[in-house]
C-alpha positions as CSV (number, residue, x, y, z in Angstrom):
1,M,-105.8,-0.3,82.6
2,G,-107.1,-1.4,86.0
3,I,-106.5,-4.6,87.7
4,V,-108.9,-7.4,86.9
5,Q,-111.8,-7.2,89.3
6,D,-113.1,-10.7,89.5
7,E,-114.0,-13.2,92.2
8,E,-111.2,-15.3,90.8
9,A,-107.5,-14.7,91.1
10,T,-105.5,-12.0,89.3
11,D,-102.7,-14.6,89.0
12,I,-101.7,-14.9,85.4
13,S,-103.8,-18.1,85.1
14,Y,-106.5,-19.2,82.9
15,E,-109.1,-17.5,85.0
16,E,-107.7,-14.2,83.9
17,L,-107.0,-15.2,80.3
18,R,-110.1,-16.9,79.2
19,V,-112.7,-14.9,77.4
20,E,-116.4,-15.6,78.1
21,Q,-118.8,-15.3,75.2
22,P,-122.0,-13.2,75.6
23,G,-124.8,-15.3,76.8
24,S,-122.6,-18.2,77.9
25,T,-121.5,-17.0,81.4
26,D,-123.3,-19.7,83.2
27,S,-121.9,-22.5,81.0
28,A,-118.3,-21.0,81.2
29,R,-118.5,-20.9,85.0
30,E,-119.8,-24.4,85.1
31,D,-116.9,-25.7,82.8
32,H,-114.4,-23.7,84.9
33,K,-115.6,-25.4,88.1
34,E,-115.4,-28.8,86.6
35,N,-111.9,-28.3,85.3
36,H,-110.1,-27.5,88.7
37,A,-108.7,-31.1,88.9
38,A,-107.4,-31.0,85.3
39,S,-106.0,-27.5,85.8
40,A,-104.1,-28.8,89.0
41,A,-102.8,-31.7,86.9
42,V,-101.6,-29.6,84.0
43,I,-100.0,-27.1,86.6
44,L,-98.0,-30.1,87.9
45,I,-96.7,-30.9,84.4
46,G,-96.0,-27.2,83.6
47,S,-94.2,-26.7,87.0
48,V,-91.9,-29.7,86.4
49,L,-91.1,-28.2,83.0
50,G,-90.5,-24.8,84.5
51,V,-88.2,-26.0,87.3
52,F,-86.2,-28.1,84.7
53,L,-85.8,-25.2,82.4
54,R,-84.7,-22.8,85.2
55,H,-82.2,-25.4,86.3
56,C,-80.8,-25.7,82.8
57,M,-80.5,-21.9,82.4
58,Q,-78.9,-21.4,85.8
59,E,-76.4,-24.3,85.7
60,P,-73.9,-23.0,83.2
61,S,-73.8,-19.5,84.9
62,E,-70.5,-18.5,86.3
63,Y,-72.1,-15.7,88.3
64,S,-74.5,-17.2,90.8
65,Y,-75.8,-13.8,91.9
66,Y,-77.2,-13.1,88.5
67,S,-78.2,-16.6,87.3
68,Y,-81.9,-15.9,87.9
69,L,-82.0,-13.0,85.4
70,F,-82.5,-14.9,82.1
71,P,-85.1,-17.3,83.5
72,N,-87.0,-14.3,84.9
73,F,-86.8,-12.6,81.5
74,V,-88.0,-15.6,79.5
75,G,-90.8,-16.5,81.9
76,S,-92.2,-12.9,81.9
77,A,-92.0,-12.8,78.2
78,V,-94.0,-16.0,77.9
79,A,-96.5,-14.9,80.4
80,A,-97.1,-11.7,78.5
81,F,-97.5,-13.6,75.3
82,L,-100.1,-15.8,76.9
83,K,-101.9,-12.9,78.3
84,K,-102.1,-11.3,74.8
85,N,-103.2,-14.5,73.1
86,G,-104.6,-16.7,75.9
87,D,-108.1,-16.5,74.6
88,R,-107.0,-18.6,71.5
89,F,-106.7,-21.7,73.7
90,W,-109.9,-23.6,73.5
91,Y,-108.5,-26.0,76.2
92,S,-108.4,-23.5,79.0
93,S,-106.5,-25.8,81.4
94,A,-103.5,-25.6,79.1
95,V,-103.2,-21.9,79.9
96,A,-103.1,-22.7,83.6
97,G,-100.3,-25.2,83.0
98,L,-98.2,-22.8,81.0
99,A,-98.9,-19.6,83.0
100,V,-99.2,-20.8,86.6
101,G,-97.1,-23.9,86.2
102,M,-94.3,-23.3,83.7
103,C,-93.9,-19.4,83.9
104,G,-94.5,-19.3,87.6
105,S,-91.8,-22.0,88.2
106,L,-89.4,-20.7,85.6
107,T,-89.2,-17.3,87.2
108,T,-88.2,-16.9,90.8
109,F,-88.8,-13.8,93.1
110,S,-87.1,-15.4,96.1
111,S,-83.8,-16.1,94.4
112,W,-83.7,-12.4,93.1
113,Q,-84.3,-11.2,96.7
114,K,-81.8,-13.6,98.1
115,A,-79.1,-12.1,95.8
116,A,-80.0,-8.7,97.0
117,G,-80.1,-9.8,100.6
118,Q,-76.7,-11.5,100.5
119,L,-75.1,-8.4,98.9
120,A,-76.6,-6.1,101.4
121,G,-75.7,-8.2,104.4
122,P,-72.4,-9.8,105.1
123,V,-70.4,-9.2,101.8
124,H,-69.0,-5.7,102.5
125,P,-70.1,-4.8,106.1
126,D,-67.4,-2.1,106.4
127,D,-68.2,-0.4,103.1
128,T,-71.6,1.1,103.5
129,F,-71.6,3.0,100.1
130,H,-70.5,0.0,98.2
131,T,-73.1,-2.2,100.0
132,V,-75.9,0.3,99.1
133,Y,-74.7,0.5,95.6
134,L,-74.7,-3.3,95.0
135,W,-78.1,-3.7,96.7
136,T,-79.7,-1.0,94.5
137,Q,-78.0,-2.5,91.4
138,I,-79.5,-6.0,92.1
139,Q,-83.0,-4.6,92.9
140,M,-83.2,-2.3,89.9
141,T,-81.7,-4.8,87.4
142,G,-83.9,-7.5,88.5
143,L,-87.1,-5.3,88.2
144,A,-85.9,-4.0,84.8
145,V,-85.3,-7.5,83.4
146,G,-88.7,-8.7,84.5
147,V,-90.6,-5.7,83.1
148,S,-88.6,-5.7,79.9
149,G,-89.2,-9.3,79.4
150,Y,-93.0,-8.7,79.8
151,D,-92.8,-5.9,77.2
152,V,-91.0,-8.1,74.8
153,G,-93.5,-10.9,75.2
154,W,-96.4,-8.4,74.8
155,F,-94.8,-7.1,71.6
156,L,-94.3,-10.6,70.2
157,G,-97.9,-11.5,71.2
158,G,-99.1,-8.5,69.2
159,L,-97.1,-9.5,66.2
160,F,-98.5,-13.0,66.4
161,D,-102.0,-11.6,66.7
162,E,-101.4,-9.3,63.7
163,F,-100.1,-12.0,61.3
164,S,-102.5,-14.7,62.6
165,P,-105.8,-13.0,62.8
166,R,-108.6,-14.6,64.7
167,C,-111.3,-16.4,62.6
168,E,-114.9,-16.4,63.6
169,V,-116.1,-19.9,64.0
170,K,-119.6,-20.5,62.6
171,S,-122.1,-22.4,64.8
172,V,-122.4,-26.0,63.8
173,P,-125.0,-28.4,65.2
174,G,-123.4,-30.7,67.7
175,R,-120.2,-28.7,67.9
176,H,-120.7,-27.8,71.6
177,T,-121.2,-31.5,72.5
178,I,-118.1,-32.6,70.5
179,K,-116.0,-29.8,72.1
180,K,-117.2,-30.8,75.6
181,R,-116.3,-34.4,75.0
182,M,-112.9,-33.5,73.7
183,K,-112.3,-31.3,76.9
184,I,-113.2,-34.2,79.1
185,S,-110.9,-36.5,77.2
186,F,-108.0,-34.0,77.6
187,D,-109.0,-33.5,81.3
188,V,-108.7,-37.3,82.0
189,L,-105.5,-37.5,79.9
190,S,-103.9,-34.6,81.8
191,I,-104.7,-36.1,85.2
192,V,-103.3,-39.5,84.1
193,I,-100.1,-38.0,82.8
194,S,-99.6,-35.9,85.8
195,L,-100.1,-38.9,88.2
196,C,-97.5,-40.8,86.1
197,V,-95.0,-37.9,86.1
198,G,-95.4,-37.5,89.8
199,G,-95.0,-41.1,90.6
200,V,-92.0,-41.5,88.4
201,L,-90.3,-38.4,90.0
202,V,-91.0,-39.6,93.5
203,Y,-89.6,-43.0,92.7
204,L,-86.5,-41.7,91.1
205,T,-85.9,-39.3,94.0
206,V,-86.2,-42.0,96.6
207,A,-83.9,-44.3,94.6
208,D,-81.2,-41.7,93.9
209,T,-81.6,-38.3,95.6
210,T,-80.2,-35.3,93.8
211,T,-80.8,-31.6,94.0
212,L,-82.6,-31.5,90.6
213,K,-84.9,-34.4,91.6
214,V,-85.8,-32.8,94.9
215,A,-86.6,-29.6,93.1
216,L,-88.7,-31.3,90.5
217,C,-90.7,-33.0,93.3
218,T,-91.3,-30.0,95.5
219,G,-91.8,-27.4,92.8
220,P,-95.4,-28.5,91.7
221,V,-96.6,-28.5,95.4
222,A,-95.4,-24.9,95.6
223,S,-97.1,-24.0,92.3
224,W,-100.4,-25.5,93.7
225,G,-99.9,-23.4,96.8
226,R,-99.4,-20.2,94.8
227,W,-102.4,-21.0,92.6
228,V,-104.6,-21.4,95.7
229,L,-103.3,-18.3,97.3
230,A,-104.0,-16.3,94.1
231,K,-107.4,-17.6,93.6
232,N,-108.5,-16.9,97.2
233,L,-106.6,-13.7,98.1
234,N,-105.9,-11.7,94.9
235,G,-109.5,-10.4,94.8
236,K,-109.5,-9.1,98.4
237,F,-108.0,-5.6,97.4
238,Q,-108.5,-4.1,93.9
239,S,-105.1,-2.3,94.0
240,F,-103.0,-4.9,95.8
241,P,-102.6,-8.5,94.7
242,L,-102.5,-10.0,98.2
243,G,-102.2,-13.6,97.1
244,T,-99.1,-13.1,95.0
245,F,-97.5,-10.9,97.6
246,V,-98.1,-13.6,100.3
247,A,-96.6,-16.3,98.1
248,N,-93.5,-14.2,97.4
249,M,-93.0,-13.3,101.1
250,V,-93.4,-16.9,102.3
251,A,-91.0,-18.1,99.7
252,S,-88.4,-15.5,100.6
253,C,-88.8,-16.4,104.3
254,L,-88.3,-20.2,103.5
255,L,-85.4,-19.5,101.3
256,A,-83.7,-17.4,103.8
257,L,-84.2,-20.3,106.4
258,C,-82.7,-22.7,103.8
259,V,-79.7,-20.5,103.3
260,V,-79.1,-20.2,107.1
261,L,-79.5,-24.0,107.5
262,G,-77.2,-24.6,104.6
263,L,-74.4,-22.5,106.3
264,D,-73.9,-25.2,108.9
265,V,-74.1,-28.2,106.6
266,V,-70.6,-29.5,105.6
267,G,-70.0,-31.2,102.3
268,K,-72.6,-32.4,99.8
269,G,-74.4,-34.9,101.8
270,A,-78.1,-35.9,101.6
271,L,-79.2,-33.0,104.0
272,C,-77.5,-30.5,101.8
273,T,-79.0,-32.0,98.7
274,F,-82.5,-31.7,100.1
275,I,-82.0,-28.1,101.5
276,V,-80.7,-26.9,98.1
277,G,-83.3,-28.8,96.2
278,F,-86.0,-27.5,98.4
279,G,-84.8,-23.9,98.1
280,N,-84.5,-24.1,94.3
281,G,-87.6,-26.1,93.7
282,F,-90.2,-25.3,96.4
283,C,-89.2,-21.7,97.1
284,G,-88.4,-20.8,93.5
285,S,-91.8,-22.1,92.4
286,L,-93.8,-20.6,95.2
287,S,-92.4,-17.2,94.3
288,T,-92.9,-15.7,90.8
289,V,-91.7,-12.8,88.8
290,S,-93.8,-13.4,85.8
291,T,-97.1,-12.7,87.8
292,F,-95.4,-10.0,89.7
293,V,-94.5,-7.9,86.7
294,T,-97.9,-8.7,85.1
295,E,-99.6,-7.3,88.0
296,I,-97.4,-4.2,88.0
297,R,-98.5,-3.6,84.4
298,M,-102.2,-4.3,85.2
299,L,-102.4,-2.0,88.1
300,P,-103.3,1.6,87.6
301,R,-100.2,3.6,86.6
302,G,-98.9,5.7,89.4
303,H,-98.8,5.1,93.1
304,H,-100.7,1.7,93.0
305,S,-98.1,-0.1,91.0
306,A,-95.2,1.7,92.7
307,I,-96.6,0.8,96.2
308,Y,-97.0,-2.9,95.2
309,A,-93.5,-3.2,93.6
310,V,-91.6,-1.3,96.4
311,C,-93.6,-3.0,99.2
312,S,-92.9,-6.4,97.8
313,M,-89.1,-5.8,97.4
314,L,-88.6,-4.0,100.7
315,C,-90.7,-6.5,102.8
316,S,-88.9,-9.4,101.3
317,Q,-85.5,-7.8,102.3
318,V,-86.7,-7.2,105.8
319,I,-87.6,-10.8,106.1
320,F,-84.4,-12.1,104.6
321,L,-82.1,-9.7,106.5
322,S,-83.9,-10.3,109.8
323,I,-83.3,-14.0,109.5
324,I,-79.7,-13.5,108.6
325,G,-79.3,-10.9,111.4
326,L,-80.6,-13.4,114.0
327,Y,-78.1,-15.9,112.7
328,R,-75.2,-13.4,112.9
329,L,-75.9,-12.9,116.6
330,N,-74.9,-16.5,117.3
331,T,-72.2,-17.3,114.8
332,N,-69.3,-16.0,112.7
333,M,-70.7,-14.6,109.4
334,S,-67.4,-15.3,107.7
335,K,-68.8,-18.7,107.2
336,Y,-71.4,-17.2,104.8
337,H,-69.2,-17.8,101.8
338,A,-67.3,-20.8,103.2
339,E,-66.7,-23.7,100.7
340,T,-68.4,-26.1,103.1
341,S,-71.7,-24.3,102.9
342,C,-74.5,-25.5,100.6
343,K,-74.5,-23.7,97.3
344,F,-77.7,-22.2,96.0
345,H,-78.3,-20.8,92.5
């Protein structure tokens, strides 16, 4: 199967999942154009949900290096399920909220690469073999978890499709008008709810700043950025989703900077709270594993998918280790695991 060749993004959003009926292309494109604001609103709601779920899944973990694995598995599975059955959603913006917002924010490429970068950097500087082994373990395990999650979601989507067959809807006079009015009502409702959610989060964060609240406020902004990048860049090259690649690289760079800044922040003050919240929320939501593994599956089997996967992982490591390396030139890296440093998931 080749990658989707469309003017729109290959991000796992509703542009990719919706199915246009023959003879209704112009109408579908017109509705799609009018739904951008509603899609952005639903993405905000989905992103808040995704960040919150990732926080809940990571919080109980005793092993911070591997706390990203289960969220990546679940998010990739849900993304595959949506891809298999996304055409069942008559309200297309809901797919954008679930896929771009929730799945994109639930999974995190930057945290996965941060774990690999930390293990490859200052943990065992005198044991080259052990360092290489740990780095390879993190990379291969993270990739396997994401891909296996996608395969599980695709399998479950197939079962759902088999036991819940699609029914052909007969044309009824006035049905198109009723459906259009319902979509407009849902669009307005989505925008109103998203504004309320955003306002409440900002108010609560200003009143009492916590890591989770900062993450919930910054996550939707990153999801919007990833959505825009995918829409504008993923169609540039047929065999390389540039938008998702740029989003993951920028997120890795920003998270590496957050880690470096957090090394010199003592205690759990407001600055440390913001740095960790920004890293978990904005960087975690800007990067995505669900779309990453979906695109690996969509690209032609062979060198195209391999180049994309390897290039994404290696480039993020070059970025992360370059920033850590510059920091090592001017400070003692024994502080890397100091108790006074900000703690990331």
